[in-house]
mmCIF file of the protein (N, C-alpha, C, O) and its ligand, coordinates in Angstrom:
data_MODEL
# 
_entry.id   MODEL 
# 
loop_
_entity.id 
_entity.type 
_entity.pdbx_number_of_molecules 
1 polymer     1 
2 non-polymer 1 
# 
_entity_poly.entity_id                      1 
_entity_poly.type                           'polypeptide(L)' 
_entity_poly.nstd_linkage                   no 
_entity_poly.nstd_monomer                   no 
_entity_poly.pdbx_seq_one_letter_code       MLEELTATCEGCDADLDEAAFGLAMDLGDGERRLYECECGTVTVTVVRES 
_entity_poly.pdbx_seq_one_letter_code_can   MLEELTATCEGCDADLDEAAFGLAMDLGDGERRLYECECGTVTVTVVRES 
_entity_poly.pdbx_strand_id                 A 
# 
loop_
_entity_poly_seq.entity_id 
_entity_poly_seq.num 
_entity_poly_seq.mon_id 
_entity_poly_seq.hetero 
1 1  MET n 
1 2  LEU n 
1 3  GLU n 
1 4  GLU n 
1 5  LEU n 
1 6  THR n 
1 7  ALA n 
1 8  THR n 
1 9  CYS n 
1 10 GLU n 
1 11 GLY n 
1 12 CYS n 
1 13 ASP n 
1 14 ALA n 
1 15 ASP n 
1 16 LEU n 
1 17 ASP n 
1 18 GLU n 
1 19 ALA n 
1 20 ALA n 
1 21 PHE n 
1 22 GLY n 
1 23 LEU n 
1 24 ALA n 
1 25 MET n 
1 26 ASP n 
1 27 LEU n 
1 28 GLY n 
1 29 ASP n 
1 30 GLY n 
1 31 GLU n 
1 32 ARG n 
1 33 ARG n 
1 34 LEU n 
1 35 TYR n 
1 36 GLU n 
1 37 CYS n 
1 38 GLU n 
1 39 CYS n 
1 40 GLY n 
1 41 THR n 
1 42 VAL n 
1 43 THR n 
1 44 VAL n 
1 45 THR n 
1 46 VAL n 
1 47 VAL n 
1 48 ARG n 
1 49 GLU n 
1 50 SER n 
# 
loop_
_struct_asym.id 
_struct_asym.entity_id 
A 1 
B 2 
# 
loop_
_chem_comp.id 
_chem_comp.type 
_chem_comp.mon_nstd_flag 
ALA 'L-peptide linking' y 
ARG 'L-peptide linking' y 
ASP 'L-peptide linking' y 
CYS 'L-peptide linking' y 
GLU 'L-peptide linking' y 
GLY 'peptide linking'   y 
LEU 'L-peptide linking' y 
MET 'L-peptide linking' y 
PHE 'L-peptide linking' y 
SER 'L-peptide linking' y 
THR 'L-peptide linking' y 
TYR 'L-peptide linking' y 
VAL 'L-peptide linking' y 
ZN  non-polymer         . 
# 
_pdbx_entity_nonpoly.entity_id   2 
_pdbx_entity_nonpoly.name        ? 
_pdbx_entity_nonpoly.comp_id     ZN 
# 
_pdbx_nonpoly_scheme.asym_id         B 
_pdbx_nonpoly_scheme.entity_id       2 
_pdbx_nonpoly_scheme.mon_id          ZN 
_pdbx_nonpoly_scheme.ndb_seq_num     1 
_pdbx_nonpoly_scheme.pdb_seq_num     101 
_pdbx_nonpoly_scheme.auth_seq_num    101 
_pdbx_nonpoly_scheme.pdb_mon_id      ZN 
_pdbx_nonpoly_scheme.auth_mon_id     ZN 
_pdbx_nonpoly_scheme.pdb_strand_id   A 
_pdbx_nonpoly_scheme.pdb_ins_code    . 
# 
loop_
_atom_site.group_PDB 
_atom_site.id 
_atom_site.type_symbol 
_atom_site.label_atom_id 
_atom_site.label_alt_id 
_atom_site.label_comp_id 
_atom_site.label_asym_id 
_atom_site.label_entity_id 
_atom_site.label_seq_id 
_atom_site.pdbx_PDB_ins_code 
_atom_site.Cartn_x 
_atom_site.Cartn_y 
_atom_site.Cartn_z 
_atom_site.occupancy 
_atom_site.B_iso_or_equiv 
_atom_site.pdbx_formal_charge 
_atom_site.auth_seq_id 
_atom_site.auth_comp_id 
_atom_site.auth_asym_id 
_atom_site.auth_atom_id 
_atom_site.pdbx_PDB_model_num 
ATOM   1   N  N  . MET A 1 1  ? 0.857  -1.208 -0.013 1.00 0.00 ? 1   MET A N  1 
ATOM   2   C  CA . MET A 1 1  ? -0.017 0.033  -0.037 1.00 0.00 ? 1   MET A CA 1 
ATOM   3   C  C  . MET A 1 1  ? 0.872  1.224  0.028  1.00 0.00 ? 1   MET A C  1 
ATOM   4   O  O  . MET A 1 1  ? 1.802  1.284  0.833  1.00 0.00 ? 1   MET A O  1 
ATOM   5   N  N  . LEU A 1 2  ? 0.590  2.170  -0.813 1.00 0.00 ? 2   LEU A N  1 
ATOM   6   C  CA . LEU A 1 2  ? 1.351  3.302  -0.995 1.00 0.00 ? 2   LEU A CA 1 
ATOM   7   C  C  . LEU A 1 2  ? 0.968  4.417  0.031  1.00 0.00 ? 2   LEU A C  1 
ATOM   8   O  O  . LEU A 1 2  ? -0.218 4.621  0.289  1.00 0.00 ? 2   LEU A O  1 
ATOM   9   N  N  . GLU A 1 3  ? 1.917  5.099  0.587  1.00 0.00 ? 3   GLU A N  1 
ATOM   10  C  CA . GLU A 1 3  ? 1.621  6.235  1.504  1.00 0.00 ? 3   GLU A CA 1 
ATOM   11  C  C  . GLU A 1 3  ? 1.321  7.441  0.628  1.00 0.00 ? 3   GLU A C  1 
ATOM   12  O  O  . GLU A 1 3  ? 1.815  7.625  -0.485 1.00 0.00 ? 3   GLU A O  1 
ATOM   13  N  N  . GLU A 1 4  ? 0.433  8.268  1.263  1.00 0.00 ? 4   GLU A N  1 
ATOM   14  C  CA . GLU A 1 4  ? 0.153  9.522  0.662  1.00 0.00 ? 4   GLU A CA 1 
ATOM   15  C  C  . GLU A 1 4  ? 1.387  10.414 0.807  1.00 0.00 ? 4   GLU A C  1 
ATOM   16  O  O  . GLU A 1 4  ? 1.837  10.682 1.921  1.00 0.00 ? 4   GLU A O  1 
ATOM   17  N  N  . LEU A 1 5  ? 1.924  10.866 -0.309 1.00 0.00 ? 5   LEU A N  1 
ATOM   18  C  CA . LEU A 1 5  ? 3.194  11.601 -0.229 1.00 0.00 ? 5   LEU A CA 1 
ATOM   19  C  C  . LEU A 1 5  ? 2.976  13.136 -0.290 1.00 0.00 ? 5   LEU A C  1 
ATOM   20  O  O  . LEU A 1 5  ? 3.937  13.902 -0.221 1.00 0.00 ? 5   LEU A O  1 
ATOM   21  N  N  . THR A 1 6  ? 1.783  13.546 -0.413 1.00 0.00 ? 6   THR A N  1 
ATOM   22  C  CA . THR A 1 6  ? 1.564  15.046 -0.514 1.00 0.00 ? 6   THR A CA 1 
ATOM   23  C  C  . THR A 1 6  ? 1.780  15.636 0.864  1.00 0.00 ? 6   THR A C  1 
ATOM   24  O  O  . THR A 1 6  ? 1.447  15.020 1.877  1.00 0.00 ? 6   THR A O  1 
ATOM   25  N  N  . ALA A 1 7  ? 2.306  16.761 0.891  1.00 0.00 ? 7   ALA A N  1 
ATOM   26  C  CA . ALA A 1 7  ? 2.571  17.416 2.234  1.00 0.00 ? 7   ALA A CA 1 
ATOM   27  C  C  . ALA A 1 7  ? 1.758  18.765 2.297  1.00 0.00 ? 7   ALA A C  1 
ATOM   28  O  O  . ALA A 1 7  ? 1.412  19.378 1.287  1.00 0.00 ? 7   ALA A O  1 
ATOM   29  N  N  . THR A 1 8  ? 1.518  19.121 3.445  1.00 0.00 ? 8   THR A N  1 
ATOM   30  C  CA . THR A 1 8  ? 0.761  20.369 3.688  1.00 0.00 ? 8   THR A CA 1 
ATOM   31  C  C  . THR A 1 8  ? 1.634  21.259 4.628  1.00 0.00 ? 8   THR A C  1 
ATOM   32  O  O  . THR A 1 8  ? 2.216  20.785 5.604  1.00 0.00 ? 8   THR A O  1 
ATOM   33  N  N  . CYS A 1 9  ? 1.690  22.509 4.296  1.00 0.00 ? 9   CYS A N  1 
ATOM   34  C  CA . CYS A 1 9  ? 2.436  23.462 5.082  1.00 0.00 ? 9   CYS A CA 1 
ATOM   35  C  C  . CYS A 1 9  ? 1.831  23.501 6.475  1.00 0.00 ? 9   CYS A C  1 
ATOM   36  O  O  . CYS A 1 9  ? 0.614  23.547 6.656  1.00 0.00 ? 9   CYS A O  1 
ATOM   37  N  N  . GLU A 1 10 ? 2.759  23.481 7.481  1.00 0.00 ? 10  GLU A N  1 
ATOM   38  C  CA . GLU A 1 10 ? 2.340  23.598 8.861  1.00 0.00 ? 10  GLU A CA 1 
ATOM   39  C  C  . GLU A 1 10 ? 1.900  25.046 9.311  1.00 0.00 ? 10  GLU A C  1 
ATOM   40  O  O  . GLU A 1 10 ? 1.273  25.260 10.348 1.00 0.00 ? 10  GLU A O  1 
ATOM   41  N  N  . GLY A 1 11 ? 2.277  25.959 8.465  1.00 0.00 ? 11  GLY A N  1 
ATOM   42  C  CA . GLY A 1 11 ? 2.153  27.317 8.798  1.00 0.00 ? 11  GLY A CA 1 
ATOM   43  C  C  . GLY A 1 11 ? 0.829  27.900 8.177  1.00 0.00 ? 11  GLY A C  1 
ATOM   44  O  O  . GLY A 1 11 ? 0.009  28.514 8.859  1.00 0.00 ? 11  GLY A O  1 
ATOM   45  N  N  . CYS A 1 12 ? 0.688  27.668 6.879  1.00 0.00 ? 12  CYS A N  1 
ATOM   46  C  CA . CYS A 1 12 ? -0.519 28.308 6.227  1.00 0.00 ? 12  CYS A CA 1 
ATOM   47  C  C  . CYS A 1 12 ? -1.403 27.302 5.579  1.00 0.00 ? 12  CYS A C  1 
ATOM   48  O  O  . CYS A 1 12 ? -2.417 27.671 4.987  1.00 0.00 ? 12  CYS A O  1 
ATOM   49  N  N  . ASP A 1 13 ? -1.043 25.954 5.667  1.00 0.00 ? 13  ASP A N  1 
ATOM   50  C  CA . ASP A 1 13 ? -1.997 24.905 5.198  1.00 0.00 ? 13  ASP A CA 1 
ATOM   51  C  C  . ASP A 1 13 ? -2.070 24.858 3.666  1.00 0.00 ? 13  ASP A C  1 
ATOM   52  O  O  . ASP A 1 13 ? -3.020 24.349 3.070  1.00 0.00 ? 13  ASP A O  1 
ATOM   53  N  N  . ALA A 1 14 ? -1.027 25.411 3.072  1.00 0.00 ? 14  ALA A N  1 
ATOM   54  C  CA . ALA A 1 14 ? -0.946 25.258 1.570  1.00 0.00 ? 14  ALA A CA 1 
ATOM   55  C  C  . ALA A 1 14 ? -0.355 23.940 1.196  1.00 0.00 ? 14  ALA A C  1 
ATOM   56  O  O  . ALA A 1 14 ? 0.440  23.351 1.928  1.00 0.00 ? 14  ALA A O  1 
ATOM   57  N  N  . ASP A 1 15 ? -0.767 23.479 0.020  1.00 0.00 ? 15  ASP A N  1 
ATOM   58  C  CA . ASP A 1 15 ? -0.222 22.256 -0.493 1.00 0.00 ? 15  ASP A CA 1 
ATOM   59  C  C  . ASP A 1 15 ? 1.292  22.408 -0.896 1.00 0.00 ? 15  ASP A C  1 
ATOM   60  O  O  . ASP A 1 15 ? 1.654  23.353 -1.598 1.00 0.00 ? 15  ASP A O  1 
ATOM   61  N  N  . LEU A 1 16 ? 2.080  21.545 -0.478 1.00 0.00 ? 16  LEU A N  1 
ATOM   62  C  CA . LEU A 1 16 ? 3.480  21.616 -0.838 1.00 0.00 ? 16  LEU A CA 1 
ATOM   63  C  C  . LEU A 1 16 ? 3.856  20.586 -1.945 1.00 0.00 ? 16  LEU A C  1 
ATOM   64  O  O  . LEU A 1 16 ? 3.671  19.377 -1.808 1.00 0.00 ? 16  LEU A O  1 
ATOM   65  N  N  . ASP A 1 17 ? 4.383  21.146 -3.022 1.00 0.00 ? 17  ASP A N  1 
ATOM   66  C  CA . ASP A 1 17 ? 4.696  20.223 -4.100 1.00 0.00 ? 17  ASP A CA 1 
ATOM   67  C  C  . ASP A 1 17 ? 6.170  20.245 -4.406 1.00 0.00 ? 17  ASP A C  1 
ATOM   68  O  O  . ASP A 1 17 ? 6.959  20.620 -3.539 1.00 0.00 ? 17  ASP A O  1 
ATOM   69  N  N  . GLU A 1 18 ? 6.561  19.879 -5.539 1.00 0.00 ? 18  GLU A N  1 
ATOM   70  C  CA . GLU A 1 18 ? 7.958  19.805 -5.920 1.00 0.00 ? 18  GLU A CA 1 
ATOM   71  C  C  . GLU A 1 18 ? 8.613  21.109 -5.981 1.00 0.00 ? 18  GLU A C  1 
ATOM   72  O  O  . GLU A 1 18 ? 9.829  21.210 -5.815 1.00 0.00 ? 18  GLU A O  1 
ATOM   73  N  N  . ALA A 1 19 ? 7.794  22.191 -6.232 1.00 0.00 ? 19  ALA A N  1 
ATOM   74  C  CA . ALA A 1 19 ? 8.342  23.610 -6.204 1.00 0.00 ? 19  ALA A CA 1 
ATOM   75  C  C  . ALA A 1 19 ? 8.827  24.034 -4.831 1.00 0.00 ? 19  ALA A C  1 
ATOM   76  O  O  . ALA A 1 19 ? 9.701  24.888 -4.683 1.00 0.00 ? 19  ALA A O  1 
ATOM   77  N  N  . ALA A 1 20 ? 8.258  23.436 -3.886 1.00 0.00 ? 20  ALA A N  1 
ATOM   78  C  CA . ALA A 1 20 ? 8.707  23.832 -2.447 1.00 0.00 ? 20  ALA A CA 1 
ATOM   79  C  C  . ALA A 1 20 ? 9.638  22.831 -1.870 1.00 0.00 ? 20  ALA A C  1 
ATOM   80  O  O  . ALA A 1 20 ? 10.130 23.010 -0.756 1.00 0.00 ? 20  ALA A O  1 
ATOM   81  N  N  . PHE A 1 21 ? 9.907  21.740 -2.617 1.00 0.00 ? 21  PHE A N  1 
ATOM   82  C  CA . PHE A 1 21 ? 10.758 20.695 -2.147 1.00 0.00 ? 21  PHE A CA 1 
ATOM   83  C  C  . PHE A 1 21 ? 12.210 21.216 -2.023 1.00 0.00 ? 21  PHE A C  1 
ATOM   84  O  O  . PHE A 1 21 ? 12.750 21.825 -2.946 1.00 0.00 ? 21  PHE A O  1 
ATOM   85  N  N  . GLY A 1 22 ? 12.810 20.957 -0.867 1.00 0.00 ? 22  GLY A N  1 
ATOM   86  C  CA . GLY A 1 22 ? 14.153 21.625 -0.627 1.00 0.00 ? 22  GLY A CA 1 
ATOM   87  C  C  . GLY A 1 22 ? 15.279 20.569 -0.471 1.00 0.00 ? 22  GLY A C  1 
ATOM   88  O  O  . GLY A 1 22 ? 16.343 20.655 -1.084 1.00 0.00 ? 22  GLY A O  1 
ATOM   89  N  N  . LEU A 1 23 ? 14.979 19.585 0.374  1.00 0.00 ? 23  LEU A N  1 
ATOM   90  C  CA . LEU A 1 23 ? 16.082 18.712 0.758  1.00 0.00 ? 23  LEU A CA 1 
ATOM   91  C  C  . LEU A 1 23 ? 15.546 17.320 1.192  1.00 0.00 ? 23  LEU A C  1 
ATOM   92  O  O  . LEU A 1 23 ? 14.463 17.185 1.761  1.00 0.00 ? 23  LEU A O  1 
ATOM   93  N  N  . ALA A 1 24 ? 16.344 16.341 0.898  1.00 0.00 ? 24  ALA A N  1 
ATOM   94  C  CA . ALA A 1 24 ? 16.003 14.990 1.326  1.00 0.00 ? 24  ALA A CA 1 
ATOM   95  C  C  . ALA A 1 24 ? 17.191 14.464 2.139  1.00 0.00 ? 24  ALA A C  1 
ATOM   96  O  O  . ALA A 1 24 ? 18.353 14.669 1.789  1.00 0.00 ? 24  ALA A O  1 
ATOM   97  N  N  . MET A 1 25 ? 16.861 13.791 3.215  1.00 0.00 ? 25  MET A N  1 
ATOM   98  C  CA . MET A 1 25 ? 17.929 13.171 4.076  1.00 0.00 ? 25  MET A CA 1 
ATOM   99  C  C  . MET A 1 25 ? 17.460 11.815 4.389  1.00 0.00 ? 25  MET A C  1 
ATOM   100 O  O  . MET A 1 25 ? 16.291 11.648 4.740  1.00 0.00 ? 25  MET A O  1 
ATOM   101 N  N  . ASP A 1 26 ? 18.320 10.788 4.285  1.00 0.00 ? 26  ASP A N  1 
ATOM   102 C  CA . ASP A 1 26 ? 18.007 9.430  4.671  1.00 0.00 ? 26  ASP A CA 1 
ATOM   103 C  C  . ASP A 1 26 ? 18.766 9.102  5.890  1.00 0.00 ? 26  ASP A C  1 
ATOM   104 O  O  . ASP A 1 26 ? 19.981 8.910  5.838  1.00 0.00 ? 26  ASP A O  1 
ATOM   105 N  N  . LEU A 1 27 ? 18.092 9.030  6.985  1.00 0.00 ? 27  LEU A N  1 
ATOM   106 C  CA . LEU A 1 27 ? 18.761 8.754  8.335  1.00 0.00 ? 27  LEU A CA 1 
ATOM   107 C  C  . LEU A 1 27 ? 18.745 7.344  8.756  1.00 0.00 ? 27  LEU A C  1 
ATOM   108 O  O  . LEU A 1 27 ? 19.100 7.017  9.889  1.00 0.00 ? 27  LEU A O  1 
ATOM   109 N  N  . GLY A 1 28 ? 18.331 6.480  7.851  1.00 0.00 ? 28  GLY A N  1 
ATOM   110 C  CA . GLY A 1 28 ? 18.414 5.087  8.094  1.00 0.00 ? 28  GLY A CA 1 
ATOM   111 C  C  . GLY A 1 28 ? 17.081 4.432  8.478  1.00 0.00 ? 28  GLY A C  1 
ATOM   112 O  O  . GLY A 1 28 ? 16.845 3.242  8.264  1.00 0.00 ? 28  GLY A O  1 
ATOM   113 N  N  . ASP A 1 29 ? 16.259 5.250  9.036  1.00 0.00 ? 29  ASP A N  1 
ATOM   114 C  CA . ASP A 1 29 ? 14.917 4.703  9.448  1.00 0.00 ? 29  ASP A CA 1 
ATOM   115 C  C  . ASP A 1 29 ? 13.736 5.358  8.621  1.00 0.00 ? 29  ASP A C  1 
ATOM   116 O  O  . ASP A 1 29 ? 12.553 5.269  8.950  1.00 0.00 ? 29  ASP A O  1 
ATOM   117 N  N  . GLY A 1 30 ? 14.156 5.954  7.628  1.00 0.00 ? 30  GLY A N  1 
ATOM   118 C  CA . GLY A 1 30 ? 13.184 6.692  6.810  1.00 0.00 ? 30  GLY A CA 1 
ATOM   119 C  C  . GLY A 1 30 ? 13.804 7.930  6.162  1.00 0.00 ? 30  GLY A C  1 
ATOM   120 O  O  . GLY A 1 30 ? 14.847 8.415  6.601  1.00 0.00 ? 30  GLY A O  1 
ATOM   121 N  N  . GLU A 1 31 ? 13.186 8.409  5.168  1.00 0.00 ? 31  GLU A N  1 
ATOM   122 C  CA . GLU A 1 31 ? 13.635 9.501  4.426  1.00 0.00 ? 31  GLU A CA 1 
ATOM   123 C  C  . GLU A 1 31 ? 12.928 10.815 4.897  1.00 0.00 ? 31  GLU A C  1 
ATOM   124 O  O  . GLU A 1 31 ? 11.702 10.898 4.820  1.00 0.00 ? 31  GLU A O  1 
ATOM   125 N  N  . ARG A 1 32 ? 13.675 11.826 5.375  1.00 0.00 ? 32  ARG A N  1 
ATOM   126 C  CA . ARG A 1 32 ? 13.121 13.074 5.661  1.00 0.00 ? 32  ARG A CA 1 
ATOM   127 C  C  . ARG A 1 32 ? 13.127 13.939 4.456  1.00 0.00 ? 32  ARG A C  1 
ATOM   128 O  O  . ARG A 1 32 ? 14.093 13.996 3.695  1.00 0.00 ? 32  ARG A O  1 
ATOM   129 N  N  . ARG A 1 33 ? 11.997 14.629 4.293  1.00 0.00 ? 33  ARG A N  1 
ATOM   130 C  CA . ARG A 1 33 ? 11.897 15.553 3.132  1.00 0.00 ? 33  ARG A CA 1 
ATOM   131 C  C  . ARG A 1 33 ? 11.558 16.879 3.678  1.00 0.00 ? 33  ARG A C  1 
ATOM   132 O  O  . ARG A 1 33 ? 10.563 17.026 4.388  1.00 0.00 ? 33  ARG A O  1 
ATOM   133 N  N  . LEU A 1 34 ? 12.386 17.896 3.359  1.00 0.00 ? 34  LEU A N  1 
ATOM   134 C  CA . LEU A 1 34 ? 12.147 19.248 3.816  1.00 0.00 ? 34  LEU A CA 1 
ATOM   135 C  C  . LEU A 1 34 ? 11.479 20.054 2.751  1.00 0.00 ? 34  LEU A C  1 
ATOM   136 O  O  . LEU A 1 34 ? 11.944 20.056 1.612  1.00 0.00 ? 34  LEU A O  1 
ATOM   137 N  N  . TYR A 1 35 ? 10.413 20.738 3.064  1.00 0.00 ? 35  TYR A N  1 
ATOM   138 C  CA . TYR A 1 35 ? 9.744  21.613 2.075  1.00 0.00 ? 35  TYR A CA 1 
ATOM   139 C  C  . TYR A 1 35 ? 9.755  23.033 2.703  1.00 0.00 ? 35  TYR A C  1 
ATOM   140 O  O  . TYR A 1 35 ? 9.475  23.201 3.890  1.00 0.00 ? 35  TYR A O  1 
ATOM   141 N  N  . GLU A 1 36 ? 10.065 23.977 1.926  1.00 0.00 ? 36  GLU A N  1 
ATOM   142 C  CA . GLU A 1 36 ? 10.010 25.386 2.312  1.00 0.00 ? 36  GLU A CA 1 
ATOM   143 C  C  . GLU A 1 36 ? 8.889  26.092 1.640  1.00 0.00 ? 36  GLU A C  1 
ATOM   144 O  O  . GLU A 1 36 ? 8.920  26.230 0.417  1.00 0.00 ? 36  GLU A O  1 
ATOM   145 N  N  . CYS A 1 37 ? 7.926  26.538 2.329  1.00 0.00 ? 37  CYS A N  1 
ATOM   146 C  CA . CYS A 1 37 ? 6.757  27.118 1.768  1.00 0.00 ? 37  CYS A CA 1 
ATOM   147 C  C  . CYS A 1 37 ? 7.026  28.594 1.456  1.00 0.00 ? 37  CYS A C  1 
ATOM   148 O  O  . CYS A 1 37 ? 7.950  29.212 1.985  1.00 0.00 ? 37  CYS A O  1 
ATOM   149 N  N  . GLU A 1 38 ? 6.177  29.128 0.571  1.00 0.00 ? 38  GLU A N  1 
ATOM   150 C  CA . GLU A 1 38 ? 6.294  30.638 0.292  1.00 0.00 ? 38  GLU A CA 1 
ATOM   151 C  C  . GLU A 1 38 ? 6.167  31.447 1.531  1.00 0.00 ? 38  GLU A C  1 
ATOM   152 O  O  . GLU A 1 38 ? 6.757  32.523 1.629  1.00 0.00 ? 38  GLU A O  1 
ATOM   153 N  N  . CYS A 1 39 ? 5.422  30.975 2.478  1.00 0.00 ? 39  CYS A N  1 
ATOM   154 C  CA . CYS A 1 39 ? 5.208  31.782 3.777  1.00 0.00 ? 39  CYS A CA 1 
ATOM   155 C  C  . CYS A 1 39 ? 6.447  31.727 4.672  1.00 0.00 ? 39  CYS A C  1 
ATOM   156 O  O  . CYS A 1 39 ? 6.541  32.466 5.652  1.00 0.00 ? 39  CYS A O  1 
ATOM   157 N  N  . GLY A 1 40 ? 7.411  30.837 4.327  1.00 0.00 ? 40  GLY A N  1 
ATOM   158 C  CA . GLY A 1 40 ? 8.647  30.799 5.107  1.00 0.00 ? 40  GLY A CA 1 
ATOM   159 C  C  . GLY A 1 40 ? 8.715  29.656 6.069  1.00 0.00 ? 40  GLY A C  1 
ATOM   160 O  O  . GLY A 1 40 ? 9.775  29.408 6.644  1.00 0.00 ? 40  GLY A O  1 
ATOM   161 N  N  . THR A 1 41 ? 7.603  28.928 6.277  1.00 0.00 ? 41  THR A N  1 
ATOM   162 C  CA . THR A 1 41 ? 7.540  27.764 7.122  1.00 0.00 ? 41  THR A CA 1 
ATOM   163 C  C  . THR A 1 41 ? 8.201  26.573 6.512  1.00 0.00 ? 41  THR A C  1 
ATOM   164 O  O  . THR A 1 41 ? 7.923  26.235 5.362  1.00 0.00 ? 41  THR A O  1 
ATOM   165 N  N  . VAL A 1 42 ? 9.086  25.910 7.259  1.00 0.00 ? 42  VAL A N  1 
ATOM   166 C  CA . VAL A 1 42 ? 9.677  24.697 6.754  1.00 0.00 ? 42  VAL A CA 1 
ATOM   167 C  C  . VAL A 1 42 ? 8.952  23.547 7.378  1.00 0.00 ? 42  VAL A C  1 
ATOM   168 O  O  . VAL A 1 42 ? 8.797  23.480 8.598  1.00 0.00 ? 42  VAL A O  1 
ATOM   169 N  N  . THR A 1 43 ? 8.479  22.581 6.490  1.00 0.00 ? 43  THR A N  1 
ATOM   170 C  CA . THR A 1 43 ? 7.809  21.489 6.974  1.00 0.00 ? 43  THR A CA 1 
ATOM   171 C  C  . THR A 1 43 ? 8.611  20.176 6.590  1.00 0.00 ? 43  THR A C  1 
ATOM   172 O  O  . THR A 1 43 ? 9.162  20.031 5.498  1.00 0.00 ? 43  THR A O  1 
ATOM   173 N  N  . VAL A 1 44 ? 8.615  19.285 7.555  1.00 0.00 ? 44  VAL A N  1 
ATOM   174 C  CA . VAL A 1 44 ? 9.398  18.060 7.393  1.00 0.00 ? 44  VAL A CA 1 
ATOM   175 C  C  . VAL A 1 44 ? 8.483  16.971 7.323  1.00 0.00 ? 44  VAL A C  1 
ATOM   176 O  O  . VAL A 1 44 ? 7.598  16.835 8.167  1.00 0.00 ? 44  VAL A O  1 
ATOM   177 N  N  . THR A 1 45 ? 8.652  16.129 6.297  1.00 0.00 ? 45  THR A N  1 
ATOM   178 C  CA . THR A 1 45 ? 7.836  14.891 6.281  1.00 0.00 ? 45  THR A CA 1 
ATOM   179 C  C  . THR A 1 45 ? 8.777  13.650 6.337  1.00 0.00 ? 45  THR A C  1 
ATOM   180 O  O  . THR A 1 45 ? 9.928  13.726 5.908  1.00 0.00 ? 45  THR A O  1 
ATOM   181 N  N  . VAL A 1 46 ? 8.294  12.566 6.846  1.00 0.00 ? 46  VAL A N  1 
ATOM   182 C  CA . VAL A 1 46 ? 9.063  11.353 6.995  1.00 0.00 ? 46  VAL A CA 1 
ATOM   183 C  C  . VAL A 1 46 ? 8.456  10.268 6.058  1.00 0.00 ? 46  VAL A C  1 
ATOM   184 O  O  . VAL A 1 46 ? 7.272  9.952  6.182  1.00 0.00 ? 46  VAL A O  1 
ATOM   185 N  N  . VAL A 1 47 ? 9.215  9.730  5.173  1.00 0.00 ? 47  VAL A N  1 
ATOM   186 C  CA . VAL A 1 47 ? 8.809  8.636  4.342  1.00 0.00 ? 47  VAL A CA 1 
ATOM   187 C  C  . VAL A 1 47 ? 9.383  7.336  4.847  1.00 0.00 ? 47  VAL A C  1 
ATOM   188 O  O  . VAL A 1 47 ? 10.599 7.166  4.752  1.00 0.00 ? 47  VAL A O  1 
ATOM   189 N  N  . ARG A 1 48 ? 8.624  6.418  5.369  1.00 0.00 ? 48  ARG A N  1 
ATOM   190 C  CA . ARG A 1 48 ? 9.195  5.222  5.891  1.00 0.00 ? 48  ARG A CA 1 
ATOM   191 C  C  . ARG A 1 48 ? 9.073  4.093  4.877  1.00 0.00 ? 48  ARG A C  1 
ATOM   192 O  O  . ARG A 1 48 ? 8.082  3.918  4.167  1.00 0.00 ? 48  ARG A O  1 
ATOM   193 N  N  . GLU A 1 49 ? 10.191 3.334  4.875  1.00 0.00 ? 49  GLU A N  1 
ATOM   194 C  CA . GLU A 1 49 ? 10.185 2.211  3.940  1.00 0.00 ? 49  GLU A CA 1 
ATOM   195 C  C  . GLU A 1 49 ? 10.060 0.905  4.797  1.00 0.00 ? 49  GLU A C  1 
ATOM   196 O  O  . GLU A 1 49 ? 10.802 0.676  5.752  1.00 0.00 ? 49  GLU A O  1 
ATOM   197 N  N  . SER A 1 50 ? 9.132  0.126  4.406  1.00 0.00 ? 50  SER A N  1 
ATOM   198 C  CA . SER A 1 50 ? 8.907  -1.074 5.214  1.00 0.00 ? 50  SER A CA 1 
ATOM   199 C  C  . SER A 1 50 ? 9.804  -2.205 4.848  1.00 0.00 ? 50  SER A C  1 
ATOM   200 O  O  . SER A 1 50 ? 9.723  -3.277 5.448  1.00 0.00 ? 50  SER A O  1 
HETATM 201 ZN ZN . ZN  B 2 .  ? 3.000  28.125 4.229  1.00 0.00 2 101 ZN  A ZN 1 
# 
């Protein structure tokens, strides 16, 4: 089953897409993806691999 990968800004509730995508980090237990919204809020999502 695929996870929903769309992210929402924690500051203004805007949809974050590839235009806002900033950085990905794999820390071993899942990939963190950093999105920077136009409002300046940085939202981090975690993508876990089973
Ligand atoms: Zn925002």
